[in-house]
C-alpha positions as CSV (number, residue, x, y, z in Angstrom):
1,X,-44.4,11.1,-18.3
2,X,-44.7,13.0,-14.7
3,X,-41.3,14.3,-12.7
4,X,-41.8,11.6,-10.7
5,X,-41.7,8.8,-13.2
6,X,-38.6,10.2,-14.9
7,X,-36.8,11.4,-11.1
8,X,-36.8,7.3,-10.6
9,X,-35.7,6.4,-13.6
10,X,-33.0,8.4,-13.8
11,X,-31.6,7.4,-10.3
12,X,-32.4,4.1,-11.0
13,X,-29.9,4.2,-14.8
14,X,-27.8,6.5,-12.6
15,X,-27.9,3.6,-10.4
16,X,-27.5,0.8,-12.4
17,X,-24.5,2.9,-13.8
18,X,-22.7,3.7,-10.2
19,X,-22.6,-0.2,-9.6
20,X,-21.0,-1.0,-13.2
21,X,-18.6,1.3,-12.2
22,X,-17.7,-0.1,-8.7
23,X,-18.2,-3.3,-9.9
24,X,-16.2,-3.2,-12.8
25,X,-13.5,-1.1,-11.8
26,X,-12.8,-3.6,-8.6
27,X,-12.4,-6.4,-11.4
28,X,-10.1,-4.2,-13.0
29,X,-7.7,-3.7,-10.3
30,X,-7.9,-7.3,-8.8
31,X,-6.3,-8.1,-11.9
32,X,-2.4,-9.2,-11.9
33,X,-1.5,-7.6,-14.6
34,X,-3.1,-4.1,-13.4
35,X,-0.6,-5.4,-9.6
36,X,2.5,-6.2,-11.1
37,X,1.8,-2.9,-12.9
38,X,3.8,-1.7,-9.8
39,X,7.1,-2.1,-10.0
40,X,7.5,-3.8,-6.6
41,X,4.7,-6.4,-7.7
42,X,7.3,-8.1,-10.0
43,X,9.0,-9.7,-7.5
44,X,7.0,-11.5,-5.4
45,X,4.7,-12.4,-8.7
46,X,8.5,-14.2,-10.4
47,X,8.3,-16.3,-7.0
48,X,4.9,-17.5,-7.3
49,X,5.9,-18.4,-11.3
50,X,8.5,-21.1,-9.5
51,X,6.5,-21.6,-6.5
52,X,4.1,-25.7,-6.7
53,X,1.0,-23.6,-6.6
54,X,2.0,-22.7,-10.1
55,X,0.5,-24.7,-12.7
56,X,-1.2,-26.6,-9.9
57,X,-4.6,-28.8,-11.7
58,X,-3.7,-27.3,-14.7
59,X,-4.7,-23.2,-13.1
60,X,-1.9,-20.6,-12.7
61,X,-3.3,-18.6,-9.9
62,X,-2.8,-14.2,-10.3
63,X,-2.8,-12.2,-7.5
64,X,-6.0,-12.0,-6.3
65,X,-6.8,-15.5,-5.8
66,X,-5.0,-15.4,-3.1
67,X,-5.2,-11.8,-1.7
68,X,-7.8,-10.2,-2.4
69,X,-11.3,-12.1,-1.7
70,X,-14.3,-12.8,-4.7
71,X,-17.7,-12.8,-5.4
72,X,-20.6,-11.0,-4.5
73,X,-20.4,-12.0,-0.8
74,X,-17.4,-11.1,-0.3
75,X,-17.0,-7.9,-2.5
76,X,-17.3,-5.4,0.8
77,X,-13.8,-7.1,1.8
78,X,-12.3,-7.1,-1.7
79,X,-12.8,-3.2,-1.7
80,X,-12.3,-3.2,1.3
81,X,-8.9,-5.1,0.7
82,X,-7.9,-2.4,-2.2
83,X,-9.0,0.8,0.4
84,X,-7.1,-0.5,3.1
85,X,-4.2,-2.6,2.2
86,X,-3.4,-1.9,-1.1
87,X,-3.8,2.1,-1.4
88,X,-0.7,2.4,0.9
89,X,0.9,0.5,-0.7
90,X,0.4,2.3,-4.2
91,X,1.9,5.3,-1.3
92,X,4.9,3.1,-1.0
93,X,5.7,2.2,-5.0
94,X,6.1,6.1,-5.1
95,X,8.1,7.2,-2.0
96,X,10.6,3.7,-1.8
97,X,13.0,2.2,-2.9
98,X,12.4,-0.9,-4.5
99,X,14.5,-0.9,-7.7
100,X,16.3,-4.0,-6.5
101,X,14.9,-7.5,-4.7
102,X,17.6,-6.5,-2.0
103,X,15.6,-3.0,-1.4
104,X,12.0,-4.8,-1.8
105,X,13.7,-7.9,0.7
106,X,14.0,-4.5,3.3
107,X,10.1,-5.0,3.9
108,X,9.2,-7.7,2.9
109,X,9.0,-9.5,6.3
110,X,5.7,-6.4,7.3
111,X,4.7,-7.4,3.4
112,X,4.0,-11.4,4.8
113,X,2.9,-10.6,8.1
114,X,0.2,-8.3,6.9
115,X,-0.7,-10.7,4.6
116,X,-1.1,-13.2,7.0
117,X,-2.7,-11.3,9.5
118,X,-5.0,-10.9,6.3
119,X,-5.7,-14.7,5.7
120,X,-6.0,-15.1,9.5
121,X,-9.2,-12.5,9.6
122,X,-10.5,-13.9,6.7
123,X,-10.0,-17.5,8.4
124,X,-8.2,-18.4,5.2
125,X,-11.2,-18.0,2.6
126,X,-9.0,-17.2,0.0
127,X,-7.2,-21.1,0.1
128,X,-10.7,-22.7,1.0
129,X,-12.2,-21.4,-2.7
130,X,-9.1,-24.0,-3.6
131,X,-8.8,-26.3,-1.5
132,X,-11.9,-28.4,-0.7
133,X,-12.4,-31.1,1.1
134,X,-9.3,-31.4,2.0
135,X,-7.6,-34.3,3.5
136,X,-5.2,-34.2,5.8
137,X,-1.9,-37.0,5.3
138,X,-0.5,-39.1,7.9
139,X,-1.2,-38.0,11.8
140,X,0.7,-35.3,12.4
141,X,-1.6,-33.5,10.2
142,X,-4.9,-35.2,11.4
143,X,-3.8,-33.3,14.8
144,X,-2.8,-30.1,13.0
145,X,-6.3,-29.6,10.9
146,X,-8.4,-30.7,14.4
147,X,-6.4,-27.5,15.6
148,X,-9.1,-25.5,12.8
149,X,-11.9,-26.6,15.4
150,X,-10.1,-26.6,18.9
151,X,-8.2,-23.6,18.4
152,X,-9.4,-21.1,16.0
153,X,-6.1,-22.2,13.4
154,X,-6.9,-21.4,9.8
155,X,-4.9,-22.4,6.7
156,X,-2.4,-19.7,6.8
157,X,-1.8,-20.5,10.9
158,X,0.3,-23.3,9.6
159,X,0.8,-23.1,5.8
160,X,3.2,-19.7,5.5
161,X,5.9,-19.6,3.0
162,X,4.2,-21.5,0.3
163,X,4.6,-19.3,-2.6
164,X,6.9,-16.9,-1.7
165,X,10.8,-15.5,-0.4
166,X,10.7,-17.3,3.6
167,X,10.4,-15.0,5.7
168,X,10.6,-15.7,9.4
169,X,6.8,-17.2,9.8
170,X,4.2,-15.5,12.9
171,X,2.3,-16.9,15.6
172,X,-0.9,-15.1,15.1
173,X,-3.0,-16.4,17.1
174,X,-0.5,-14.4,19.4
175,X,0.1,-11.8,16.8
176,X,-3.8,-11.6,17.9
177,X,-3.5,-11.6,21.1
178,X,-1.2,-9.0,21.7
179,X,-1.6,-6.8,18.8
180,X,1.7,-6.8,17.2
181,X,3.7,-9.4,15.1
182,X,5.3,-11.7,17.6
183,X,7.4,-14.8,15.9
184,X,6.5,-18.6,16.5
185,X,9.2,-20.4,18.9
186,X,12.0,-21.6,16.8
187,X,11.9,-25.5,17.4
188,X,15.8,-27.0,18.1
189,X,16.9,-30.3,19.2
190,X,17.3,-30.9,22.8
191,X,21.1,-32.2,22.7
192,X,20.8,-35.6,24.0
193,X,18.6,-36.0,21.0
194,X,21.4,-34.5,19.1
195,X,23.6,-37.2,21.2
196,X,20.9,-40.2,20.7
197,X,21.2,-39.8,16.4
198,X,25.2,-39.8,16.3
């Protein structure tokens, strides 16, 4: 066998091994068991198990089902998510105190904002992986779903606080435009409406 042929074979084997390690590594760190090995992630995981998403349609979603894009064509997003989003969480696990749910809750609004913005950036592709051909029930839901075509809305714009403990909702379009977290305006009833209801 010539030197060029053996070099090509060795290169091909190393290339295949590298791909296997990268894909296998990504799959391993996307497992729920890996996520909840960090103490801070046990809190949202317990919330997931009490949510309407748990057991729905006979499926129990794991962390990756919502927080890590799946599939070959989204692999770069999955790796980016682990490096850019996951690594800071891992560092915080060792530098912050999450020994109680109360201490975790101090950081919860920031974590919720980051997760919502990531879903917005992905056009809620992890939502759409399970929720296909959604039929909006009723006129107000149909009008809200129409905003996906007219205003660039996506699932997470309206469907916040579905799984984990509630935190104030964000106006994601305004957050994108301003480059910072912008909370949704809380709609209050007018005094006149309240009097009519009495």
